[in-house]
Structure formats: structure tokens, C-alpha cells
C-alpha positions in Angstrom: 13.8 -26.2 -19.2 12.2 -23.2 -19.4 14.4 -19.9 -19.2 12.4 -17.2 -18.8 14.0 -14.9 -15.9 12.3 -14.3 -13.0 13.1 -11.2 -10.9 12.0 -8.2 -8.7 12.3 -4.7 -7.7 10.3 -3.8 -4.2 9.7 -0.2 -3.8 10.8 1.3 -0.2 8.6 4.0 0.2 10.7 4.8 4.3 14.4 5.0 2.0 13.3 6.5 -1.8 15.4 3.5 -3.3 14.7 -0.1 -5.0 16.0 -3.3 -3.6 15.9 -5.7 -6.2 15.3 -9.1 -5.4 16.5 -11.7 -8.2 14.3 -15.6 -8.1 18.0 -17.7 -8.2 19.0 -16.2 -5.5 15.6 -16.8 -3.7 15.3 -20.1 -4.1 18.2 -21.4 -2.4 16.7 -19.7 1.2 14.7 -22.3 2.0 12.8 -22.1 5.3 13.6 -18.7 5.6 10.7 -15.3 5.1 12.2 -12.5 2.6 9.8 -9.3 5.0 8.9 -6.8 2.2 8.6 -4.1 4.5 5.1 -2.6 4.7 3.5 0.0 1.9 6.4 -1.4 -0.1 5.8 -1.8 -3.6 6.9 -4.9 -5.3 7.3 -4.0 -9.5 8.0 -7.8 -11.6 11.0 -7.7 -14.7 8.4 -8.0 -17.7 11.7 -10.3 -19.7 12.4 -7.4 -22.2 15.2 -4.6 -22.6 13.8 -1.1 -24.0 16.2 -0.1 -27.0 19.5 0.8 -24.4 19.0 -2.9 -23.2 17.6 -1.6 -19.9 15.0 -4.1 -18.6 11.4 -2.8 -18.3 9.5 -4.1 -15.0 6.7 -3.6 -14.5 5.8 0.5 -13.7 8.2 2.6 -15.5 7.6 4.9 -17.4 8.7 4.4 -21.8 8.7 6.4 -24.5 7.2 5.5 -27.6 7.5 6.4 -31.4 3.7 5.6 -32.4 2.5 6.5 -35.9 1.0 9.6 -36.5 0.5 10.0 -32.6 4.3 10.8 -32.6 6.3 10.2 -28.9 4.0 8.7 -26.6 4.7 8.0 -22.4 3.3 6.3 -20.4 3.3 3.3 -18.0 4.3 -0.4 -18.2 1.7 -2.5 -16.5 0.6 -5.7 -15.7 -3.2 -6.2 -17.0 -3.8 -10.4 -16.2 -7.4 -9.4 -18.6 -4.7 -8.4 -21.5 -3.3 -12.0 -20.9 -0.1 -9.8 -19.8 1.5 -6.0 -19.4 0.8 -3.5 -21.6 1.9 0.0 -22.4 -0.7 3.0 -21.3 -0.3 6.6 -22.1 -4.6 7.5 -21.8 -5.2 6.8 -18.4 -8.7 9.5 -18.2 -12.6 8.1 -18.2 -13.7 5.8 -20.8 -10.0 6.3 -23.0 -7.5 3.6 -22.1 -5.2 3.5 -24.8 -2.6 0.7 -24.7 -0.7 -1.3 -26.6 0.1 -4.8 -25.4 4.4 -4.9 -24.6 6.3 -7.5 -27.5 10.0 -7.9 -28.1 8.9 -5.2 -30.9 7.1 -2.3 -28.6 10.7 -3.0 -26.2 13.0 -2.4 -28.9 11.1 0.9 -30.4 10.7 1.8 -26.0 13.0 4.0 -24.2 12.5 3.8 -20.5 12.6 7.7 -18.6 11.5 7.0 -15.7 9.6 5.1 -12.9 6.5 5.9 -11.5 7.7 5.9 -8.0 9.9 8.8 -8.6 8.7 10.4 -11.8 5.5 10.6 -11.4 4.8 13.8 -13.5 6.3 12.5 -16.7 2.5 10.9 -17.3 0.8 14.7 -16.6 
């Protein structure tokens, strides 16, 4: 039996808020179809929590103390080419600095926002 929690949040651009969708609640819906409004963004829960035990979702902006570089701010992305979730703090030109998002990285991180509500934090 796999105990991995599969949850999503949906950013609804018309209301400018998140709605949380929990798979265990969705399994019982049978033949009903869930309508996702146009231009909405689905973001999956990574299965990890930050140092404050807040759930980390795709699109979250984290601050991590990264050795000699000091505090680094970046976002959580899903990258199939890298085998899962990554924390990426540089996306300019050929420089794409990232690390795989794992338990150790998550434990050292703090969620400071998300790309939908706080994209200015990535500048």
C-alpha cells in the first residue's frame, strides 16, 4: 500500500485565489467530471514540507541557506528530465542553477510565497 499523499491546488486567475483539491476526496466522485476553469493553474503537492511544516507545492517560492552562496531564493518546479521536483534559483541564459528537491533541502527551506501571488520575489 502506497501512502503517498497526492493533493493539488488550483490557482483561479479570475478570483485570484487558490482552491485545494485532495485526491482522497476526488476518488469517490464516480462518473462526475471536475470542471477546471479556463486559465487555471494546477500545482501538485510535492509530498514534502518546509522547516515550518508547511506543505510545499509546485510554484512555491522558497528561501534556502545554500552554503557559501548564503540565502538563495527560487521556485519549485517539476522537471521530468531531472526525475522529479527541483528547486531552481537561476533561469537566465545558460545559467540554470538548481538542486533536486529532497527531504534535506525541504527541511532547510522556508516558503516565502508562490509564483501566482508573489512573482516579484524571483526578480
